[in-house]
C-alpha positions, 0 to 999 in steps of 0.5 A: 932387530932381525927375525932370529933375534926377535924369535930369541927374545920371544923365547926369553920372554916365555921362559921368564914367566913362572909356572904358576903364572902360566897356569890357570888360577882357581879359588877354593873358598873355605868355610870360616870355622877357625881364625884366618891364620889357622885356616891358612896354616892348615890349608895353604900347604895342602893347596900347594901340593894339590896345585902341583899335582893337578897342574893348576893353581888353587888359591885359598879364599876365606872370609871373616865370618861364616855368613860372609862365606855363605854370601860368597857361595850364594853368589858363586864367587868360588870355583871350588868350596869346602863347606856344607852350606852349599846345601842351603836353599839360598846356595843350592841354586849355584849348582855346586857338586860334591867331588870329595869328602874328608876321610875323617870321622863323621861330625855331629851337632852338639850342645856343650857346657864347661865341665865345671858348669852347674848345668847338667842336662838339656832342660837346664838350658831353658832361659839361658844364653846359649852361644852359636857360631852363626845362623849359617852354621849347619851342625853348630846352629841349625841342627841343635836349634832345631832340636831345642825348638822341637823340645820346647826349650827356649834359649837366648842365642848369642853368636860368635862369628865362627866355631872357635869364636863361640868356643872362646866365649864358652871358655870365658864364661860369657855363654852358659852353653854352646852349639858346636861341631863335634870335631872342631870342639874336640880339637879346640879343647885339646889345644886349649886344655879345656874340659867340657860336658856334652849335653846333647849330640845329633845324628852323624853327618859326613864332614864338610865336602869339597865341591866344584862350581859348574863353570869349572872345566870337567878336566880341571875338576877331575885333576883336582879331585884326583890330586886330593884323593891321592894325597894319603897314599903318596908319601909327600902328600901324607907328610903334608896332611900330617903337618897340617893336622898338627896345626889344629890338633886334628886326629887321623885318619887324614886325607880325602875320599871320592864322593858325590851329592848322594853322600850328603842326602841327610843334609838335604833332608834336614833343610827340607824338614827343619823347624828353624826359620832364620837359617842364613 
């Protein structure tokens, strides 16, 4: 084969490489709150949009349970992460830095029971089986358990693996009440036509941030941040956000805002002062 033929063959080989294969792939780990199917249906269209706009490939990573997700974060397995457990002492050593937060309303920890339950106030929970997503859940376990301990209300904890797992147990009557994320609970109840009563609600916290691992090049982190932040103002991006929101019955506002570690100082303050000793 002559020089010209070899050059032509090389060009053909390059053209056969798909754009996605030619791009660098970065993982985005999403905290396990819902089923893997719902998580993928919500996130994959968003990540496809952001990948195209940022010029990199973002690949969704999700574990079966929140503790498994936390273990992966603590090891630095993800390049980007959507989780508020990056502030756990066990995870903070990785140095994940917040770059975005949802436009959505703030979240709160809640202790809830079914509307039909005989439990009317927090004191009625003493000695009862109360469900939690896992010991890794911030507003679903750490925050409400901290309050119960400070109030001297002893309960028997049961765990559901993730947010919607314990909500399903509450719906089935397997637990007397549950510690939940206020936003996830509201969306779950809308989908499942479930009536519930809020027994207690914590102060507000910003919703789960998107953070980046220090190993990711600054230019890549900036491109991803810009693509996420621009979604709501771009007609195509807005359409993607609205379609994903319908999957989980999420209410507006949609999209993401530029953010930093400073917006999450109350998480750090909580972990410094909490009386809960078995957070994972």
